[in-house]
All heavy atoms as TSV, in Angstrom:
chain	resi	resn	atom	element	x	y	z
A	1	MET	N	N	5.726	-12.387	-2.009
A	1	MET	CA	C	4.632	-11.435	-1.970
A	1	MET	C	C	4.693	-10.695	-0.641
A	1	MET	O	O	4.953	-11.279	0.398
A	1	MET	CB	C	3.307	-12.188	-2.130
A	1	MET	CG	C	2.129	-11.286	-2.328
A	1	MET	SD	S	0.571	-12.187	-2.531
A	1	MET	CE	C	0.589	-12.458	-4.273
A	2	THR	N	N	4.443	-9.419	-0.683
A	2	THR	CA	C	4.516	-8.603	0.531
A	2	THR	C	C	3.215	-8.693	1.322
A	2	THR	O	O	2.217	-9.245	0.851
A	2	THR	CB	C	4.783	-7.140	0.169
A	2	THR	OG1	O	3.699	-6.671	-0.627
A	2	THR	CG2	C	6.092	-6.990	-0.584
A	3	ALA	N	N	3.235	-8.124	2.507
A	3	ALA	CA	C	2.053	-8.163	3.366
A	3	ALA	C	C	0.868	-7.479	2.699
A	3	ALA	O	O	-0.254	-7.984	2.744
A	3	ALA	CB	C	2.351	-7.513	4.710
A	4	ASP	N	N	1.109	-6.318	2.061
A	4	ASP	CA	C	-0.010	-5.628	1.410
A	4	ASP	C	C	-0.495	-6.406	0.198
A	4	ASP	O	O	-1.669	-6.363	-0.138
A	4	ASP	CB	C	0.361	-4.194	1.033
A	4	ASP	CG	C	1.528	-4.118	0.067
A	4	ASP	OD1	O	2.365	-5.025	0.080
A	4	ASP	OD2	O	1.607	-3.138	-0.687
A	5	GLY	N	N	0.392	-7.156	-0.431
A	5	GLY	CA	C	-0.012	-7.971	-1.574
A	5	GLY	C	C	-0.846	-9.168	-1.171
A	5	GLY	O	O	-1.674	-9.654	-1.935
A	6	ARG	N	N	-0.636	-9.672	0.034
A	6	ARG	CA	C	-1.443	-10.797	0.525
A	6	ARG	C	C	-2.751	-10.322	1.127
A	6	ARG	O	O	-3.744	-11.031	1.109
A	6	ARG	CB	C	-0.655	-11.578	1.570
A	6	ARG	CG	C	0.480	-12.382	1.017
A	6	ARG	CD	C	1.100	-13.256	2.088
A	6	ARG	NE	N	1.596	-12.491	3.220
A	6	ARG	CZ	C	2.825	-12.031	3.343
A	6	ARG	NH1	N	3.695	-12.244	2.405
A	6	ARG	NH2	N	3.196	-11.362	4.418
A	7	LEU	N	N	-2.733	-9.129	1.688
A	7	LEU	CA	C	-3.917	-8.622	2.370
A	7	LEU	C	C	-5.073	-8.395	1.411
A	7	LEU	O	O	-6.226	-8.688	1.743
A	7	LEU	CB	C	-3.577	-7.318	3.098
A	7	LEU	CG	C	-4.689	-6.681	3.911
A	7	LEU	CD1	C	-5.128	-7.620	5.015
A	7	LEU	CD2	C	-4.221	-5.377	4.498
A	8	PHE	N	N	-4.779	-7.889	0.230
A	8	PHE	CA	C	-5.859	-7.597	-0.722
A	8	PHE	C	C	-6.640	-8.849	-1.112
A	8	PHE	O	O	-7.869	-8.868	-0.992
A	8	PHE	CB	C	-5.296	-6.889	-1.952
A	8	PHE	CG	C	-6.332	-6.571	-2.985
A	8	PHE	CD1	C	-7.277	-5.593	-2.748
A	8	PHE	CD2	C	-6.384	-7.254	-4.176
A	8	PHE	CE1	C	-8.241	-5.287	-3.689
A	8	PHE	CE2	C	-7.341	-6.965	-5.120
A	8	PHE	CZ	C	-8.276	-5.980	-4.876
A	9	PRO	N	N	-5.990	-9.931	-1.567
A	9	PRO	CA	C	-6.775	-11.133	-1.914
A	9	PRO	C	C	-7.535	-11.710	-0.728
A	9	PRO	O	O	-8.661	-12.195	-0.886
A	9	PRO	CB	C	-5.726	-12.125	-2.414
A	9	PRO	CG	C	-4.550	-11.311	-2.790
A	9	PRO	CD	C	-4.582	-10.095	-1.911
A	10	GLU	N	N	-6.943	-11.639	0.465
A	10	GLU	CA	C	-7.643	-12.146	1.646
A	10	GLU	C	C	-8.883	-11.309	1.949
A	10	GLU	O	O	-9.924	-11.843	2.322
A	10	GLU	CB	C	-6.703	-12.152	2.846
A	10	GLU	CG	C	-5.614	-13.188	2.742
A	10	GLU	CD	C	-4.625	-13.104	3.886
A	10	GLU	OE1	O	-4.886	-12.367	4.856
A	10	GLU	OE2	O	-3.594	-13.780	3.796
A	11	THR	N	N	-8.772	-10.007	1.796
A	11	THR	CA	C	-9.913	-9.124	2.036
A	11	THR	C	C	-11.020	-9.392	1.032
A	11	THR	O	O	-12.199	-9.508	1.401
A	11	THR	CB	C	-9.469	-7.652	1.944
A	11	THR	OG1	O	-8.445	-7.430	2.903
A	11	THR	CG2	C	-10.624	-6.711	2.198
A	12	VAL	N	N	-10.656	-9.499	-0.233
A	12	VAL	CA	C	-11.656	-9.765	-1.270
A	12	VAL	C	C	-12.293	-11.134	-1.056
A	12	VAL	O	O	-13.508	-11.295	-1.191
A	12	VAL	CB	C	-11.017	-9.653	-2.670
A	12	VAL	CG1	C	-11.970	-10.123	-3.748
A	12	VAL	CG2	C	-10.582	-8.222	-2.941
A	13	ALA	N	N	-11.486	-12.122	-0.680
A	13	ALA	CA	C	-12.041	-13.452	-0.411
A	13	ALA	C	C	-13.031	-13.395	0.743
A	13	ALA	O	O	-14.086	-14.042	0.705
A	13	ALA	CB	C	-10.914	-14.430	-0.105
A	14	GLY	N	N	-12.705	-12.610	1.769
A	14	GLY	CA	C	-13.626	-12.448	2.897
A	14	GLY	C	C	-14.935	-11.807	2.472
A	14	GLY	O	O	-16.015	-12.211	2.921
A	15	LEU	N	N	-14.861	-10.821	1.591
A	15	LEU	CA	C	-16.081	-10.179	1.080
A	15	LEU	C	C	-16.937	-11.184	0.317
A	15	LEU	O	O	-18.168	-11.205	0.457
A	15	LEU	CB	C	-15.728	-9.001	0.180
A	15	LEU	CG	C	-15.019	-7.819	0.848
A	15	LEU	CD1	C	-14.605	-6.793	-0.207
A	15	LEU	CD2	C	-15.889	-7.179	1.900
A	16	HIS	N	N	-16.293	-12.022	-0.482
A	16	HIS	CA	C	-17.036	-13.038	-1.235
A	16	HIS	C	C	-17.676	-14.070	-0.303
A	16	HIS	O	O	-18.804	-14.518	-0.563
A	16	HIS	CB	C	-16.125	-13.725	-2.252
A	16	HIS	CG	C	-15.854	-12.882	-3.454
A	16	HIS	ND1	N	-16.740	-12.779	-4.506
A	16	HIS	CD2	C	-14.801	-12.090	-3.772
A	16	HIS	CE1	C	-16.242	-11.963	-5.419
A	16	HIS	NE2	N	-15.064	-11.531	-4.995
A	17	LEU	N	N	-16.980	-14.431	0.769
A	17	LEU	CA	C	-17.561	-15.370	1.731
A	17	LEU	C	C	-18.796	-14.770	2.411
A	17	LEU	O	O	-19.799	-15.456	2.601
A	17	LEU	CB	C	-16.528	-15.744	2.795
A	17	LEU	CG	C	-15.480	-16.762	2.388
A	17	LEU	CD1	C	-14.445	-16.917	3.492
A	17	LEU	CD2	C	-16.114	-18.095	2.069
A	18	VAL	N	N	-18.707	-13.507	2.778
A	18	VAL	CA	C	-19.852	-12.847	3.411
A	18	VAL	C	C	-21.047	-12.874	2.471
A	18	VAL	O	O	-22.173	-13.181	2.880
A	18	VAL	CB	C	-19.490	-11.396	3.811
A	18	VAL	CG1	C	-20.718	-10.605	4.205
A	18	VAL	CG2	C	-18.478	-11.399	4.942
A	19	LYS	N	N	-20.806	-12.594	1.193
A	19	LYS	CA	C	-21.907	-12.595	0.218
A	19	LYS	C	C	-22.466	-14.005	0.016
A	19	LYS	O	O	-23.664	-14.234	0.066
A	19	LYS	CB	C	-21.436	-12.039	-1.122
A	19	LYS	CG	C	-22.526	-12.028	-2.178
A	19	LYS	CD	C	-21.973	-11.619	-3.526
A	19	LYS	CE	C	-23.033	-11.624	-4.582
A	19	LYS	NZ	N	-23.498	-12.941	-4.950
A	20	ARG	N	N	-21.555	-14.961	-0.202
A	20	ARG	CA	C	-21.986	-16.327	-0.497
A	20	ARG	C	C	-22.739	-16.964	0.667
A	20	ARG	O	O	-23.701	-17.713	0.465
A	20	ARG	CB	C	-20.767	-17.164	-0.859
A	20	ARG	CG	C	-21.109	-18.533	-1.385
A	20	ARG	CD	C	-19.910	-19.299	-1.854
A	20	ARG	NE	N	-18.714	-18.802	-1.195
A	20	ARG	CZ	C	-17.482	-19.075	-1.598
A	20	ARG	NH1	N	-17.295	-19.803	-2.661
A	20	ARG	NH2	N	-16.441	-18.600	-0.962
A	21	ARG	N	N	-22.308	-16.656	1.877
A	21	ARG	CA	C	-22.957	-17.253	3.046
A	21	ARG	C	C	-24.192	-16.481	3.502
A	21	ARG	O	O	-24.873	-16.892	4.434
A	21	ARG	CB	C	-21.957	-17.363	4.188
A	21	ARG	CG	C	-20.866	-18.366	3.868
A	21	ARG	CD	C	-19.882	-18.499	4.966
A	21	ARG	NE	N	-18.848	-19.450	4.610
A	21	ARG	CZ	C	-17.773	-19.682	5.328
A	21	ARG	NH1	N	-17.586	-19.020	6.461
A	21	ARG	NH2	N	-16.892	-20.553	4.929
A	22	GLY	N	N	-24.451	-15.356	2.847
A	22	GLY	CA	C	-25.661	-14.600	3.141
A	22	GLY	C	C	-25.662	-13.907	4.488
A	22	GLY	O	O	-26.717	-13.776	5.111
A	23	TYR	N	N	-24.493	-13.462	4.947
A	23	TYR	CA	C	-24.412	-12.807	6.243
A	23	TYR	C	C	-25.063	-11.429	6.241
A	23	TYR	O	O	-25.434	-10.929	7.293
A	23	TYR	CB	C	-22.967	-12.675	6.693
A	23	TYR	CG	C	-22.298	-13.998	7.041
A	23	TYR	CD1	C	-20.940	-14.169	6.874
A	23	TYR	CD2	C	-23.026	-15.072	7.540
A	23	TYR	CE1	C	-20.315	-15.362	7.195
A	23	TYR	CE2	C	-22.422	-16.265	7.856
A	23	TYR	CZ	C	-21.063	-16.409	7.688
A	23	TYR	OH	O	-20.450	-17.586	8.002
A	24	LEU	N	N	-25.180	-10.807	5.081
A	24	LEU	CA	C	-25.780	-9.475	4.989
A	24	LEU	C	C	-26.971	-9.498	4.049
A	24	LEU	O	O	-26.928	-10.113	2.989
A	24	LEU	CB	C	-24.759	-8.462	4.451
A	24	LEU	CG	C	-23.588	-8.092	5.343
A	24	LEU	CD1	C	-22.637	-7.162	4.609
A	24	LEU	CD2	C	-24.068	-7.429	6.619
A	25	ASP	N	N	-28.019	-8.814	4.455
A	25	ASP	CA	C	-29.173	-8.665	3.569
A	25	ASP	C	C	-28.931	-7.560	2.549
A	25	ASP	O	O	-29.340	-7.665	1.399
A	25	ASP	CB	C	-30.438	-8.348	4.381
A	25	ASP	CG	C	-30.842	-9.509	5.284
A	25	ASP	OD1	O	-30.596	-10.671	4.892
A	25	ASP	OD2	O	-31.381	-9.243	6.369
A	26	ASP	N	N	-28.277	-6.510	2.982
A	26	ASP	CA	C	-27.973	-5.367	2.116
A	26	ASP	C	C	-26.528	-5.503	1.621
A	26	ASP	O	O	-25.587	-5.480	2.410
A	26	ASP	CB	C	-28.151	-4.066	2.903
A	26	ASP	CG	C	-27.877	-2.836	2.056
A	26	ASP	OD1	O	-27.815	-2.946	0.816
A	26	ASP	OD2	O	-27.726	-1.752	2.656
A	27	LEU	N	N	-26.348	-5.651	0.313
A	27	LEU	CA	C	-25.015	-5.864	-0.244
A	27	LEU	C	C	-24.271	-4.568	-0.557
A	27	LEU	O	O	-23.110	-4.607	-0.975
A	27	LEU	CB	C	-25.105	-6.721	-1.511
A	27	LEU	CG	C	-25.629	-8.143	-1.313
A	27	LEU	CD1	C	-25.668	-8.886	-2.633
A	27	LEU	CD2	C	-24.780	-8.891	-0.298
A	28	ASP	N	N	-24.910	-3.440	-0.346
A	28	ASP	CA	C	-24.245	-2.166	-0.624
A	28	ASP	C	C	-22.952	-1.977	0.171
A	28	ASP	O	O	-21.948	-1.523	-0.398
A	28	ASP	CB	C	-25.193	-0.992	-0.383
A	28	ASP	CG	C	-26.246	-0.878	-1.480
A	28	ASP	OD1	O	-26.002	-1.393	-2.595
A	28	ASP	OD2	O	-27.299	-0.263	-1.218
A	29	PRO	N	N	-22.918	-2.318	1.472
A	29	PRO	CA	C	-21.643	-2.182	2.191
A	29	PRO	C	C	-20.532	-3.048	1.592
A	29	PRO	O	O	-19.375	-2.639	1.557
A	29	PRO	CB	C	-21.980	-2.636	3.615
A	29	PRO	CG	C	-23.444	-2.432	3.754
A	29	PRO	CD	C	-24.013	-2.686	2.382
A	30	LEU	N	N	-20.883	-4.235	1.087
A	30	LEU	CA	C	-19.873	-5.081	0.449
A	30	LEU	C	C	-19.354	-4.449	-0.828
A	30	LEU	O	O	-18.149	-4.453	-1.083
A	30	LEU	CB	C	-20.460	-6.456	0.113
A	30	LEU	CG	C	-20.681	-7.423	1.258
A	30	LEU	CD1	C	-21.256	-8.734	0.732
A	30	LEU	CD2	C	-19.392	-7.671	2.010
A	31	ARG	N	N	-20.257	-3.923	-1.612
A	31	ARG	CA	C	-19.842	-3.268	-2.862
A	31	ARG	C	C	-18.940	-2.070	-2.578
A	31	ARG	O	O	-17.926	-1.867	-3.246
A	31	ARG	CB	C	-21.068	-2.842	-3.660
A	31	ARG	CG	C	-21.850	-4.008	-4.219
A	31	ARG	CD	C	-23.023	-3.539	-5.085
A	31	ARG	NE	N	-23.835	-4.672	-5.451
A	31	ARG	CZ	C	-25.038	-4.934	-4.948
A	31	ARG	NH1	N	-25.591	-4.106	-4.081
A	31	ARG	NH2	N	-25.697	-6.000	-5.337
A	32	GLU	N	N	-19.306	-1.293	-1.582
A	32	GLU	CA	C	-18.508	-0.125	-1.226
A	32	GLU	C	C	-17.121	-0.548	-0.718
A	32	GLU	O	O	-16.102	0.036	-1.098
A	32	GLU	CB	C	-19.223	0.705	-0.160
A	32	GLU	CG	C	-18.502	1.967	0.193
A	32	GLU	CD	C	-19.263	2.797	1.221
A	32	GLU	OE1	O	-20.464	2.571	1.431
A	32	GLU	OE2	O	-18.623	3.680	1.807
A	33	ALA	N	N	-17.080	-1.574	0.126
A	33	ALA	CA	C	-15.801	-2.069	0.636
A	33	ALA	C	C	-14.937	-2.601	-0.505
A	33	ALA	O	O	-13.721	-2.398	-0.525
A	33	ALA	CB	C	-16.032	-3.157	1.671
A	34	TYR	N	N	-15.552	-3.269	-1.476
A	34	TYR	CA	C	-14.805	-3.796	-2.613
A	34	TYR	C	C	-14.212	-2.655	-3.437
A	34	TYR	O	O	-13.035	-2.694	-3.796
A	34	TYR	CB	C	-15.726	-4.670	-3.478
A	34	TYR	CG	C	-14.984	-5.413	-4.548
A	34	TYR	CD1	C	-14.359	-6.621	-4.260
A	34	TYR	CD2	C	-14.898	-4.923	-5.843
A	34	TYR	CE1	C	-13.669	-7.319	-5.235
A	34	TYR	CE2	C	-14.207	-5.609	-6.817
A	34	TYR	CZ	C	-13.603	-6.809	-6.514
A	34	TYR	OH	O	-12.909	-7.485	-7.481
A	35	ARG	N	N	-15.013	-1.629	-3.708
A	35	ARG	CA	C	-14.501	-0.476	-4.464
A	35	ARG	C	C	-13.377	0.221	-3.696
A	35	ARG	O	O	-12.352	0.600	-4.263
A	35	ARG	CB	C	-15.628	0.508	-4.769
A	35	ARG	CG	C	-16.527	0.077	-5.912
A	35	ARG	CD	C	-17.443	1.206	-6.340
A	35	ARG	NE	N	-18.391	1.584	-5.290
A	35	ARG	CZ	C	-19.582	1.039	-5.116
A	35	ARG	NH1	N	-20.004	0.105	-5.943
A	35	ARG	NH2	N	-20.377	1.439	-4.148
A	36	ASP	N	N	-13.572	0.385	-2.397
A	36	ASP	CA	C	-12.540	1.025	-1.571
A	36	ASP	C	C	-11.262	0.195	-1.547
A	36	ASP	O	O	-10.159	0.744	-1.584
A	36	ASP	CB	C	-13.041	1.242	-0.149
A	36	ASP	CG	C	-14.120	2.305	-0.050
A	36	ASP	OD1	O	-14.313	3.064	-1.032
A	36	ASP	OD2	O	-14.786	2.369	1.000
A	37	SER	N	N	-11.403	-1.125	-1.485
A	37	SER	CA	C	-10.216	-1.975	-1.446
A	37	SER	C	C	-9.442	-1.898	-2.757
A	37	SER	O	O	-8.215	-1.920	-2.756
A	37	SER	CB	C	-10.589	-3.426	-1.128
A	37	SER	OG	O	-11.303	-4.024	-2.195
A	38	GLU	N	N	-10.140	-1.793	-3.877
A	38	GLU	CA	C	-9.458	-1.648	-5.170
A	38	GLU	C	C	-8.658	-0.348	-5.211
A	38	GLU	O	O	-7.503	-0.326	-5.657
A	38	GLU	CB	C	-10.458	-1.667	-6.324
A	38	GLU	CG	C	-11.016	-3.027	-6.625
A	38	GLU	CD	C	-11.982	-2.997	-7.790
A	38	GLU	OE1	O	-12.762	-2.020	-7.914
A	38	GLU	OE2	O	-11.954	-3.944	-8.582
A	39	ALA	N	N	-9.262	0.728	-4.742
A	39	ALA	CA	C	-8.576	2.024	-4.747
A	39	ALA	C	C	-7.374	2.000	-3.800
A	39	ALA	O	O	-6.289	2.494	-4.147
A	39	ALA	CB	C	-9.547	3.135	-4.344
A	40	LEU	N	N	-7.535	1.408	-2.632
A	40	LEU	CA	C	-6.441	1.332	-1.682
A	40	LEU	C	C	-5.296	0.488	-2.227
A	40	LEU	O	O	-4.125	0.852	-2.104
A	40	LEU	CB	C	-6.926	0.759	-0.350
A	40	LEU	CG	C	-5.867	0.583	0.724
A	40	LEU	CD1	C	-5.216	1.911	1.073
A	40	LEU	CD2	C	-6.467	-0.053	1.952
A	41	PHE	N	N	-5.616	-0.637	-2.846
A	41	PHE	CA	C	-4.575	-1.494	-3.397
A	41	PHE	C	C	-3.804	-0.775	-4.498
A	41	PHE	O	O	-2.575	-0.874	-4.574
A	41	PHE	CB	C	-5.182	-2.797	-3.930
A	41	PHE	CG	C	-4.142	-3.792	-4.338
A	41	PHE	CD1	C	-3.374	-4.433	-3.385
A	41	PHE	CD2	C	-3.925	-4.082	-5.671
A	41	PHE	CE1	C	-2.403	-5.349	-3.751
A	41	PHE	CE2	C	-2.959	-5.001	-6.051
A	41	PHE	CZ	C	-2.197	-5.642	-5.089
A	42	ALA	N	N	-4.501	-0.022	-5.331
A	42	ALA	CA	C	-3.832	0.736	-6.395
A	42	ALA	C	C	-2.876	1.767	-5.787
A	42	ALA	O	O	-1.754	1.951	-6.270
A	42	ALA	CB	C	-4.862	1.422	-7.284
A	43	LYS	N	N	-3.299	2.414	-4.710
A	43	LYS	CA	C	-2.437	3.394	-4.047
A	43	LYS	C	C	-1.214	2.722	-3.419
A	43	LYS	O	O	-0.098	3.245	-3.486
A	43	LYS	CB	C	-3.221	4.161	-2.985
A	43	LYS	CG	C	-4.236	5.112	-3.567
A	43	LYS	CD	C	-5.019	5.799	-2.479
A	43	LYS	CE	C	-6.099	6.683	-3.077
A	43	LYS	NZ	N	-6.863	7.377	-2.042
A	44	LEU	N	N	-1.426	1.563	-2.804
A	44	LEU	CA	C	-0.304	0.849	-2.211
A	44	LEU	C	C	0.704	0.411	-3.272
A	44	LEU	O	O	1.913	0.507	-3.067
A	44	LEU	CB	C	-0.807	-0.383	-1.446
A	44	LEU	CG	C	-1.464	-0.116	-0.109
A	44	LEU	CD1	C	-2.109	-1.394	0.421
A	44	LEU	CD2	C	-0.456	0.408	0.887
A	45	GLN	N	N	0.200	-0.062	-4.401
A	45	GLN	CA	C	1.083	-0.470	-5.495
A	45	GLN	C	C	1.870	0.726	-6.030
A	45	GLN	O	O	3.062	0.621	-6.305
A	45	GLN	CB	C	0.295	-1.132	-6.611
A	45	GLN	CG	C	-0.239	-2.499	-6.260
A	45	GLN	CD	C	0.868	-3.476	-5.958
A	45	GLN	OE1	O	1.197	-3.713	-4.803
A	45	GLN	NE2	N	1.457	-4.047	-6.972
A	46	ALA	N	N	1.219	1.854	-6.185
A	46	ALA	CA	C	1.893	3.055	-6.667
A	46	ALA	C	C	2.957	3.497	-5.664
A	46	ALA	O	O	4.063	3.891	-6.056
A	46	ALA	CB	C	0.886	4.172	-6.905
A	47	PHE	N	N	2.643	3.410	-4.387
A	47	PHE	CA	C	3.599	3.787	-3.359
A	47	PHE	C	C	4.814	2.863	-3.399
A	47	PHE	O	O	5.956	3.315	-3.358
A	47	PHE	CB	C	2.932	3.748	-1.984
A	47	PHE	CG	C	3.856	4.070	-0.848
A	47	PHE	CD1	C	4.397	5.334	-0.709
A	47	PHE	CD2	C	4.174	3.105	0.086
A	47	PHE	CE1	C	5.253	5.637	0.340
A	47	PHE	CE2	C	5.023	3.401	1.135
A	47	PHE	CZ	C	5.560	4.661	1.259
A	48	ARG	N	N	4.567	1.564	-3.487
A	48	ARG	CA	C	5.675	0.609	-3.561
A	48	ARG	C	C	6.528	0.850	-4.798
A	48	ARG	O	O	7.755	0.785	-4.748
A	48	ARG	CB	C	5.146	-0.826	-3.571
A	48	ARG	CG	C	4.681	-1.290	-2.216
A	48	ARG	CD	C	4.354	-2.770	-2.205
A	48	ARG	NE	N	5.569	-3.521	-2.462
A	48	ARG	CZ	C	5.645	-4.537	-3.316
A	48	ARG	NH1	N	4.587	-4.926	-3.986
A	48	ARG	NH2	N	6.776	-5.179	-3.495
A	49	SER	N	N	5.893	1.129	-5.908
A	49	SER	CA	C	6.633	1.393	-7.139
A	49	SER	C	C	7.496	2.639	-7.003
A	49	SER	O	O	8.605	2.695	-7.526
A	49	SER	CB	C	5.681	1.551	-8.318
A	49	SER	OG	O	5.007	0.344	-8.561
A	50	SER	N	N	6.979	3.637	-6.313
A	50	SER	CA	C	7.760	4.858	-6.140
A	50	SER	C	C	8.979	4.616	-5.267
A	50	SER	O	O	9.998	5.283	-5.419
A	50	SER	CB	C	6.895	5.969	-5.543
A	50	SER	OG	O	6.652	5.734	-4.174
A	51	LEU	N	N	8.902	3.663	-4.361
A	51	LEU	CA	C	10.038	3.347	-3.506
A	51	LEU	C	C	11.086	2.515	-4.239
A	51	LEU	O	O	12.254	2.520	-3.867
A	51	LEU	CB	C	9.578	2.591	-2.258
A	51	LEU	CG	C	8.680	3.359	-1.304
A	51	LEU	CD1	C	8.256	2.453	-0.156
A	51	LEU	CD2	C	9.361	4.597	-0.778
A	52	ASP	N	N	10.689	1.797	-5.270
A	52	ASP	CA	C	11.602	0.929	-5.999
A	52	ASP	C	C	12.530	1.699	-6.927
A	52	ASP	O	O	13.549	1.173	-7.346
A	52	ASP	CB	C	10.823	-0.105	-6.825
A	52	ASP	CG	C	10.184	-1.163	-5.932
A	52	ASP	OD1	O	10.615	-1.294	-4.778
A	52	ASP	OD2	O	9.272	-1.852	-6.406
A	53	THR	N	N	12.195	2.917	-7.265
A	53	THR	CA	C	13.022	3.680	-8.189
A	53	THR	C	C	14.204	4.300	-7.456
A	53	THR	O	O	14.166	4.512	-6.244
A	53	THR	CB	C	12.215	4.798	-8.872
A	53	THR	OG1	O	11.743	5.697	-7.872
A	53	THR	CG2	C	11.049	4.230	-9.644
A	54	ASP	N	N	15.227	4.613	-8.193
A	54	ASP	CA	C	16.410	5.241	-7.608
A	54	ASP	C	C	16.319	6.745	-7.832
A	54	ASP	O	O	16.930	7.293	-8.730
A	54	ASP	CB	C	17.678	4.675	-8.241
A	54	ASP	CG	C	18.925	5.223	-7.577
A	54	ASP	OD1	O	18.828	5.655	-6.416
A	54	ASP	OD2	O	19.984	5.219	-8.220
A	55	SER	N	N	15.523	7.389	-7.030
A	55	SER	CA	C	15.323	8.832	-7.183
A	55	SER	C	C	15.846	9.579	-5.962
A	55	SER	O	O	15.266	10.562	-5.532
A	55	SER	CB	C	13.844	9.139	-7.400
A	55	SER	OG	O	13.109	8.707	-6.274
A	56	THR	N	N	16.933	9.082	-5.402
A	56	THR	CA	C	17.480	9.725	-4.217
A	56	THR	C	C	18.261	10.971	-4.608
A	56	THR	O	O	18.752	11.100	-5.721
A	56	THR	CB	C	18.408	8.766	-3.453
A	56	THR	OG1	O	19.435	8.333	-4.337
A	56	THR	CG2	C	17.644	7.564	-2.935
A	57	VAL	N	N	18.365	11.885	-3.684
A	57	VAL	CA	C	19.125	13.111	-3.883
A	57	VAL	C	C	20.502	12.889	-3.274
A	57	VAL	O	O	20.620	12.468	-2.126
A	57	VAL	CB	C	18.424	14.309	-3.210
A	57	VAL	CG1	C	19.271	15.552	-3.342
A	57	VAL	CG2	C	17.052	14.507	-3.805
A	58	ARG	N	N	21.508	13.183	-4.067
A	58	ARG	CA	C	22.869	12.979	-3.576
A	58	ARG	C	C	23.601	14.317	-3.504
A	58	ARG	O	O	23.473	15.139	-4.385
A	58	ARG	CB	C	23.614	12.035	-4.500
A	58	ARG	CG	C	23.087	10.622	-4.435
A	58	ARG	CD	C	23.890	9.711	-5.340
A	58	ARG	NE	N	23.393	8.365	-5.287
A	58	ARG	CZ	C	22.377	7.906	-6.000
A	58	ARG	NH1	N	21.748	8.691	-6.821
A	58	ARG	NH2	N	21.975	6.661	-5.889
A	59	GLU	N	N	24.373	14.476	-2.442
A	59	GLU	CA	C	25.205	15.665	-2.264
A	59	GLU	C	C	26.630	15.218	-2.034
A	59	GLU	O	O	26.872	14.166	-1.448
A	59	GLU	CB	C	24.764	16.462	-1.034
A	59	GLU	CG	C	23.498	17.219	-1.180
A	59	GLU	CD	C	23.223	18.065	0.061
A	59	GLU	OE1	O	24.135	18.266	0.886
A	59	GLU	OE2	O	22.087	18.500	0.204
A	60	GLU	N	N	27.536	16.051	-2.456
A	60	GLU	CA	C	28.930	15.801	-2.142
A	60	GLU	C	C	29.131	16.084	-0.661
A	60	GLU	O	O	28.629	17.087	-0.147
A	60	GLU	CB	C	29.835	16.705	-2.978
A	60	GLU	CG	C	29.813	16.373	-4.453
A	60	GLU	CD	C	30.389	14.996	-4.718
A	60	GLU	OE1	O	31.384	14.612	-4.076
A	60	GLU	OE2	O	29.815	14.292	-5.569
A	61	PRO	N	N	29.856	15.236	0.055
A	61	PRO	CA	C	30.082	15.512	1.472
A	61	PRO	C	C	30.965	16.754	1.628
A	61	PRO	O	O	31.859	16.983	0.811
A	61	PRO	CB	C	30.786	14.254	1.984
A	61	PRO	CG	C	31.308	13.575	0.778
A	61	PRO	CD	C	30.457	13.988	-0.374
A	62	PRO	N	N	30.698	17.555	2.638
A	62	PRO	CA	C	31.503	18.772	2.827
A	62	PRO	C	C	32.926	18.420	3.253
A	62	PRO	O	O	33.161	17.413	3.915
A	62	PRO	CB	C	30.764	19.530	3.925
A	62	PRO	CG	C	29.990	18.489	4.644
A	62	PRO	CD	C	29.662	17.427	3.645
A	63	GLU	N	N	33.840	19.244	2.860
A	63	GLU	CA	C	35.240	19.067	3.239
A	63	GLU	C	C	35.518	19.948	4.448
A	63	GLU	O	O	35.333	21.159	4.392
A	63	GLU	CB	C	36.139	19.455	2.070
A	63	GLU	CG	C	35.834	18.720	0.806
A	63	GLU	CD	C	36.902	17.694	0.487
A	63	GLU	OE1	O	37.949	17.715	1.131
A	63	GLU	OE2	O	36.648	16.890	-0.407
A	64	TYR	N	N	35.923	19.346	5.535
A	64	TYR	CA	C	36.225	20.081	6.758
A	64	TYR	C	C	37.733	20.150	6.959
A	64	TYR	O	O	38.484	19.282	6.519
A	64	TYR	CB	C	35.589	19.413	7.982
A	64	TYR	CG	C	34.085	19.439	7.975
A	64	TYR	CD1	C	33.342	18.271	7.821
A	64	TYR	CD2	C	33.402	20.629	8.130
A	64	TYR	CE1	C	31.961	18.297	7.820
A	64	TYR	CE2	C	32.013	20.655	8.132
A	64	TYR	CZ	C	31.303	19.493	7.974
A	64	TYR	OH	O	29.940	19.517	7.983
A	65	ASP	N	N	38.123	21.182	7.666
A	65	ASP	CA	C	39.530	21.270	8.075
A	65	ASP	C	C	39.789	20.195	9.116
A	65	ASP	O	O	38.865	19.618	9.675
A	65	ASP	CB	C	39.843	22.653	8.660
A	65	ASP	CG	C	39.672	23.746	7.609
A	65	ASP	OD1	O	39.862	23.441	6.412
A	65	ASP	OD2	O	39.362	24.892	8.000
A	66	ARG	N	N	41.044	19.981	9.400
A	66	ARG	CA	C	41.382	18.948	10.370
A	66	ARG	C	C	40.912	19.288	11.775
A	66	ARG	O	O	40.735	18.417	12.608
A	66	ARG	CB	C	42.879	18.704	10.375
A	66	ARG	CG	C	43.347	18.106	9.100
A	66	ARG	CD	C	43.990	16.806	9.419
A	66	ARG	NE	N	44.331	16.147	8.163
A	66	ARG	CZ	C	44.110	14.897	7.971
A	66	ARG	NH1	N	43.568	14.187	8.917
A	66	ARG	NH2	N	44.447	14.326	6.853
A	67	GLY	N	N	40.650	20.512	12.058
A	67	GLY	CA	C	40.252	20.925	13.404
A	67	GLY	C	C	38.745	20.836	13.565
A	67	GLY	O	O	38.048	20.015	12.972
A	68	VAL	N	N	38.235	21.716	14.371
A	68	VAL	CA	C	36.809	21.801	14.631
A	68	VAL	C	C	36.091	22.290	13.377
A	68	VAL	O	O	36.527	23.269	12.774
A	68	VAL	CB	C	36.541	22.736	15.830
A	68	VAL	CG1	C	35.059	22.855	16.103
A	68	VAL	CG2	C	37.270	22.251	17.066
A	69	PRO	N	N	34.997	21.660	12.965
A	69	PRO	CA	C	34.339	22.060	11.715
A	69	PRO	C	C	33.558	23.364	11.816
A	69	PRO	O	O	33.032	23.833	10.834
A	69	PRO	CB	C	33.417	20.894	11.416
A	69	PRO	CG	C	33.152	20.261	12.737
A	69	PRO	CD	C	34.365	20.482	13.551
A	70	PHE	N	N	33.471	23.989	12.993
A	70	PHE	CA	C	32.678	25.215	13.129
A	70	PHE	C	C	33.556	26.397	13.382
A	70	PHE	O	O	34.504	26.411	14.029
A	70	PHE	CB	C	31.648	25.092	14.253
A	70	PHE	CG	C	30.738	23.928	14.059
A	70	PHE	CD1	C	30.898	22.766	14.764
A	70	PHE	CD2	C	29.718	23.988	13.122
A	70	PHE	CE1	C	30.059	21.701	14.590
A	70	PHE	CE2	C	28.874	22.921	12.936
A	70	PHE	CZ	C	29.039	21.765	13.668
């Protein structure tokens, strides 16, 4: 599992601990952080998936004379 894959469950677990232990009277910030974390994780997964594909651009290397190429 990658660092971003471990970070999400740890963040969500931390949010649940804050709620369960009653550290906040207003739970709206927790709800907002949870929604934001879901969106961020989805973006990170999409980014990682885009890197896994073989969509590189390939060019033939130029042929130079034996002398100076310019």
